[in-house]
N, C-alpha and C positions, 0 to 999 in steps of 0.2 A: 245266399242269392237275394237280389233286390226284391223279387216277387215275394219271397218268404218273409223278408223283413217288413213288407207292406201288408202282410196278413193273408196272402193268397196261398191256397193249398195246391193250386195247379192252374193251368190255362191251356187253351186249345186254339188250333189254327184249322182253317178249312181250305180245301183245294178245289178249284173249279177251272179246268183248262179252257173252257169255252163259255164263260159266264154271260148271262143275259144282261141287257142294258140296265135293268133294275138292280142287279147285283153290283154292277160297276158303279152305279150312281150312289149306292149305299157305302162305297169305300171299302170294298173287299180287299183284304190283304192276302196275297197268295204266294206260295213258294214256286220257284221256277220248276217246270216239269223236268228239265234236264238236270237240275241239281238237288232234287229232293233227297237223294241218298246222302250226299255230303252235308246238306242242311240238317238232316235228322241226326247224323253222326255227330255234328258239332253241338247240337242241343243236348244229345246224350252225354257228351263229354263235359259240357258246361254244367249239367245237372248232377254230375257225379255218378252217372250210370242209372239215373232214375227215370229216364225218358221211356214212355210207353207209346208205341205207334199203333193207332187204331185205323183200320181201313174198312171201307164199305163200297158198295157198288154205285152209289149215287142215285139221283132221282130226276135229273133234268134231261129229258129226251133230246133236247137241242144239242147237248154236249156229245151224245152218242152219234147223232146225225152228223155233226161237224167232223167226226173222225171216221165216218162211214161204217159204223158198227150198229147192228140191230139192237135196239133197246131191250127187246124181249130176250135176247141172249146174254144179257149182262151178268146174271147170276151164274150161268154155266161158265162163262169166260172168267169170272172172278175166282170160281173154284179151281 
Protein backbone atom coordinates (compact mmCIF):
# COMPACT_ATOMS: atom_id res chain seq x y z
CA UNK A 1 0.00 0.00 0.00
CA UNK A 2 1.26 3.50 -0.81
CA UNK A 3 0.86 4.69 2.80
CA UNK A 4 3.06 1.83 4.03
CA UNK A 5 5.70 2.51 1.38
CA UNK A 6 5.72 6.13 2.56
CA UNK A 7 6.43 4.96 6.12
CA UNK A 8 2.95 5.33 7.64
CA UNK A 9 1.69 2.72 10.09
CA UNK A 10 -1.88 3.98 9.85
CA UNK A 11 -4.13 6.95 9.25
CA UNK A 12 -7.50 8.18 10.48
CA UNK A 13 -10.58 10.01 9.28
CA UNK A 14 -13.12 11.95 11.31
CA UNK A 15 -16.83 12.30 10.68
CA UNK A 16 -18.85 15.38 11.59
CA UNK A 17 -22.35 15.38 10.08
CA UNK A 18 -23.03 19.01 11.03
CA UNK A 19 -19.60 20.63 11.33
CA UNK A 20 -19.10 24.16 12.59
CA UNK A 21 -17.83 26.93 10.35
CA UNK A 22 -14.36 26.63 11.89
CA UNK A 23 -14.26 22.90 11.05
CA UNK A 24 -15.23 23.63 7.46
CA UNK A 25 -12.66 26.40 7.21
CA UNK A 26 -9.96 23.96 8.35
CA UNK A 27 -10.71 21.70 5.36
CA UNK A 28 -12.31 18.73 7.08
CA UNK A 29 -12.53 15.61 4.95
CA UNK A 30 -15.62 13.61 5.78
CA UNK A 31 -17.28 10.49 4.53
CA UNK A 32 -20.87 10.66 3.38
CA UNK A 33 -23.29 9.66 6.13
CA UNK A 34 -25.22 7.53 3.66
CA UNK A 35 -22.21 5.61 2.37
CA UNK A 36 -20.03 5.04 5.43
CA UNK A 37 -20.69 1.30 5.39
CA UNK A 38 -19.59 0.84 1.79
CA UNK A 39 -16.71 3.30 2.31
CA UNK A 40 -15.39 1.35 5.29
CA UNK A 41 -15.91 -1.98 3.52
CA UNK A 42 -13.87 -0.65 0.60
CA UNK A 43 -11.05 0.52 2.88
CA UNK A 44 -11.11 -2.87 4.63
CA UNK A 45 -10.82 -4.64 1.28
CA UNK A 46 -8.02 -2.31 0.09
CA UNK A 47 -6.09 -2.88 3.32
CA UNK A 48 -6.33 -6.65 3.09
CA UNK A 49 -8.72 -6.91 6.03
CA UNK A 50 -6.66 -4.75 8.37
CA UNK A 51 -9.18 -1.92 8.74
CA UNK A 52 -10.28 -1.07 12.28
CA UNK A 53 -13.39 1.06 12.79
CA UNK A 54 -13.36 3.22 15.89
CA UNK A 55 -16.58 4.94 16.96
CA UNK A 56 -17.39 7.49 19.63
CA UNK A 57 -20.25 9.67 20.76
CA UNK A 58 -18.75 12.99 19.72
CA UNK A 59 -18.48 16.26 21.58
CA UNK A 60 -20.06 18.98 19.43
CA UNK A 61 -23.43 19.90 20.94
CA UNK A 62 -24.45 21.68 17.72
CA UNK A 63 -24.38 18.39 15.82
CA UNK A 64 -26.84 16.81 18.23
CA UNK A 65 -29.02 19.92 18.10
CA UNK A 66 -29.00 19.75 14.27
CA UNK A 67 -30.49 16.24 14.43
CA UNK A 68 -32.93 17.00 17.25
CA UNK A 69 -31.14 14.75 19.74
CA UNK A 70 -30.41 15.67 23.34
CA UNK A 71 -26.64 15.96 23.87
CA UNK A 72 -26.99 14.56 27.41
CA UNK A 73 -28.48 11.35 25.98
CA UNK A 74 -25.61 10.62 23.60
CA UNK A 75 -23.91 7.94 25.69
CA UNK A 76 -27.15 6.05 26.30
CA UNK A 77 -28.03 6.22 22.60
CA UNK A 78 -24.53 5.09 21.64
CA UNK A 79 -24.77 2.05 23.90
